[in-house]
N, C-alpha and C positions, 0 to 999 in steps of 0.2 A: 510561217515564221521562218525563213532560210534559216542553216546556216549558216558560221562565219568563215568554215571552211567547208566545203560540200565535199571534196573529194583529200582524203588523204595523203593520197599518190602524185599530186598534182599540189598540193603543200611541201612536201617536200624534195619532189622535184626541186620547185623553183627556189626553197629558201636553200636546198644544195650550189644551185647552178648562181645563187645571190651572191652567196661564204665562196663559192671559189672563188669568185671575178674579183672579186671586191678586195681579199687577202692576196689573189694575183697579182692586181695593180699595187697594191701597198708593197708589197714587197721587187719590184718594180719599181716603184719610186722610189722607195725606202732607197736603194744598191745608186740609183742615179745623185740623189740629194746627196746620200751621204759621200759618194766619190768624189765633187764638188766642194762638201765642208770639206774634208778631208783635206784637197787637195792647199785648199787658203791657208787651211790652218800647220800643215804637216811641217813646214820651213819653222813655225813660232816656236812648236813644239821639241823638233831637235836642236833648236837653237839655246839650249841650254844644255850644258857642259855634263854630260852622264845618259842625257837621254836617247834611246834605241829604238829598233822597233817595238819593243817592248812595250817604253811607253806609246808611239802611235795608236797600235792596239789599244793601249786602254783608254786612248781618246774617243775609237770609236764604239767602246761597248757603252761609255758614259757619254754619250752625244747619241748614239742611234735611238732610246727609247725618247730622246727627245724629239726627233723627227717623226719617229712612228706616231707617235699622241700626236705632233703639228698633222701631220698626214692623212690618218685615221679619218675621216668626217670630210676629207673628200675624195678619200677610195672609193666609202660608201656610196656617197652619190655617183662614181663612176661609173661603179660597180652598177647600180638602181639603171642608168640610163642603157649598159652594153647588156645587160640582164634583158631587161623589156625590147630595145634594139632587136635582140635577136629571137625572139620571143613573135614580134610582129609581123620581122620579117618572111617566120615559117607559121606564119597567120596562126601562130596557137592561139593567142592574145583573141584574133577571131571568133575561135572555137571553143572557144570558156564564154563567152557572152554569149556566143548562139545556143550556148548549153544552160543559160539562164544567169550565169553571173553579172552584179553588177561591178561598176568601176571598180567600190570598195574591196570588196571578196577577190578579185584581180592582183589588188596589190595588198591584200592582207598576208598571206606568209612573209615579202617582202619586209610590211612591216614590222610582226613578230621577230627574224631574224635580225632585223637593225632593232630594236628593243635589247635585242641578247648583246650586238655589236655594241649598244651602249653600257651595259652594266659593263663584260670584261674591261671595256676602257677606260670605268669611274678605276675598276679596283687599281688596273694596270698605269693609271695615273699615283695613285694614291701608294702603288705598295713599293713601283723601279723607280718613275716618272721622279718625283720626289728629291730619293738617294741621291738617284745618279745628276738632280739638279744640283744636288745639296755639294758635290763633292767635285764637281765638275767648275762651277763658279769658286769655291775653294783655292782647288787649283791652280785656276786662270790669274787669281789675284797674287799667287807666287809665280805665276809666268812661267808655269809645269814643272817649275822644282822641285824638293818633295814638301809634304804636306804638313803644313807645323800643327799641332798638338792645340787645342782650342781648351785652354783651360779657363773661358767663361770669361774674358777680362771685359769691360765694357772705358769706352769716352764718354763725356758730353752728354751726358745725362741728364734729362730732368723730370722733376713730377711736380705736378700738383697736391696739393695737401688742401683744403676745402680753399679759401683766397691767396694761402700763400702759396711758394713756387719753388722748387730747391733744384737747384743746379750742381753738380759734382764731375769735379776733374776725372776724376777715375773708378772705379769700382770695381775689387778683387773678389771673388770666391762665391758662393749659393749660399742658400736657406740660412739662417741665424746667423753663420761666419764670414759673411759680407762685411767687407772691410772699406770701406769709404774714405776717397781723398780731394784735398781741395772742396770744400761745402760751400755755398752760398745758400744760403736763409734769405728771401724775400718776401715779408711778414708787411701781409696786406688789411686791410681794415676796409670792407665797402667796395676794394680796387682800387684804393688809392693804398700809395707804397708809407707806409709808417716806420720802418727799420732795417737793415740788414747786416745780417749775422756772417758772421765767413769766419770757418777753421778749416786746420791743418788735415784733421786725421777725422773720424767717428766709426761707432762699428753699432751692432746694437745693444739696447738696453731695455725689456721690458715689453712694454706696447709700443717703444718710440726708438729715438735716437741720439747715443750720449756722442756729441763733439769736443773736441776742445783741444787745444784751446783755445777758445772764442771770443771774440771781438763784436757787438754792437752798435754799428753808427744810425744812430735816430736822426730821422727827416724833419724832425721838427726843431730841436733845438741845432741842428749839426755837430755834435756833441759822441768823440766815438768813443768806449768803454770797453773795458777787459774784463771782462765774466766768468771767464776760467770754464769750465766744463758746465753746459746743461743739456738738460733733455730734450729735443726738436722732434715735427714731425709724427705724432701719436699715432697710432693706427696704420702709417703705412708702411706695407709689406714690401719682404724685401727681394720677395721678385716684382716690381717695381722698378727696380732702381738695376736689378741685373738682364731687364728687359730693353734691348739693344736696338738692330734695324731689324724688321720682321724684311724675312726674304719672300712673298708670300707662292711663290712658285717652287721651294724647296719644299715648303709646308703640308700637311695633307691636312683635309679637312676641318679636323679632329683636333689637330693641332694651330692648324691658323685659326679655329672656332674660340682655344681658350687664348692664345696673344690678344685677339683685339679684344677679349674681357680686359685681360691685362693691361692692353694699352686705354682703351674708356676708363679703367680704373686710376691709369697716372693719369690723365688729363691731356691723354693726349688724342689726334684726330684722326678716324676711321676709317671714313666711308669709302675713301679707294678700297681699303683692304675687303671691307663686308660687299661691296662690290667684286674681287676674287671670289671670293668666298661660297658667293652663291652663283659665280659661272663656274664655279668646279662641279658644278652639279648640273648648270645647262649647257656647258660643252659639250661635257658624253653622247646627254642627249640629244644633242642635234642631231646625231644619226639617225631617230628617227624620223626628223624632219624630211628627209633624204627620199625614200625613196615616192613622200607624196608629192613636191618640187621635178621630180624625176619624172612622174608620170605622165605627164604628155609626150614620151616618148614612148609608151607602148599604145595609145589609141591613132586610129585612124588610119586604113590604108598604104600599106608601106609601095603599091602600086601608081601611087598622086604621083609620086617625083617629091614630097614635103616631108621625111621622115626625116631627113640632115637636118630640115628648118626648126621639126619639131627637140628635134635630138638638142641643137642649138641652146634651142627656148628652155629646155631643160637645166644645161649648165650654167646658161646667162641666170635662171632664176637663182638657185645653188649657191654660184658667185654671189651673188650680191645679196642672200646670206649671211654671206662672213664677209663681207665688205662692211653690210650693216651692226654685226653680231661688235665687229673693231672699231667703227663707229661709235655706238653704244658705248662702252668700257668707257674709249677715251673721254670721254665723254661726261662719265661716272668719274675718274680720276682727275678731274677738274674741277667738280662739285657740279656742275648742269644739270646730272642727272641722280635721281635720288637710287642706293644702292641696289635694289631689289629691282625696280627698272631695268639698269641700267646692263642688268646677265638674266633679263629675261624677258626685257619689251621683245627684241629681235627674233624670240623664239617662236612668240607667241605673235605675236605681226607675221608673220611669216607658215604658222599652222594654221591661219586663218585664209592669205594669201591661195597654198599650195589649193584647203579646201576647195575657193571658189573656185579655181581655175577647172578642176576635178568636177564639182558638181553645174558646174557652167557648158564645160564642155563637152562630158558623158553623163554625168547623170539625168 
């Protein structure tokens, strides 16, 4: 059985060529898109009183990581095609196949290098992109003015406690120091509403929540009674109240996973967020697909006049993957696809397509 890398020199040569072209294209595309984006946003940034060129550069620093994350898979695809076209034109692919290498062995250095790119992409998204996105979103919410201090206040929070539903107008503080304002408890049994309890304020008390002064409206009798201070929602944790709207793009994989758990415990829908959680893994891993989808540009004689057509086919396969990936995510957000399927189905489908094309044409 022949080795995956018959020649260490060839593997390093191909990997270096692939990485240089990939990140070179990434830098060029980043410069173009960042310039276009800045042209559209600079007016809004400078429109706020007191903002200067420093705030414009601050915007660039926050927006650039998002653009890099978006462009990296495209750059890997274009870097793959450019590398393989160059090797094909120089008859290097022909020489490698004449030396006994299979098509998979020719692509192996690019696949390993793209795996490294996927790991770097995941780490970059987790450590830099999420933080930049969170800050930029907050900045946009105040029209590029001074960023407010987030004291953790939440409004219009709903929590499920068994069959009961709890609505809170305002939540202040964190942990056991949480203060509730404008509490409405919908007491239900077997899905039927039994009574409605309202109170202007509440706080943590033992395993439940002490609300006062409370009024209970009994559905069956239609009577309203003053019940004073009572304890409701036993077992409901403070973080179930303090967890507000989840911005999946601003959270890392572990943070989003924890937020999904809290939302699930609070009885809120999580399917769309679960799809995004899985996509935080499948998205960076899409870089590994690009050498396989762009491999059609490597094979076939350059003098046949069909090299350009092969390159176009490789780009079409790559861009078709991105279209299918976005479509599957959209269907997952609508609930039409299960979360795991929405994130991984395009990856697995185009992995099979790439392998089928490669085996059918070259193996």
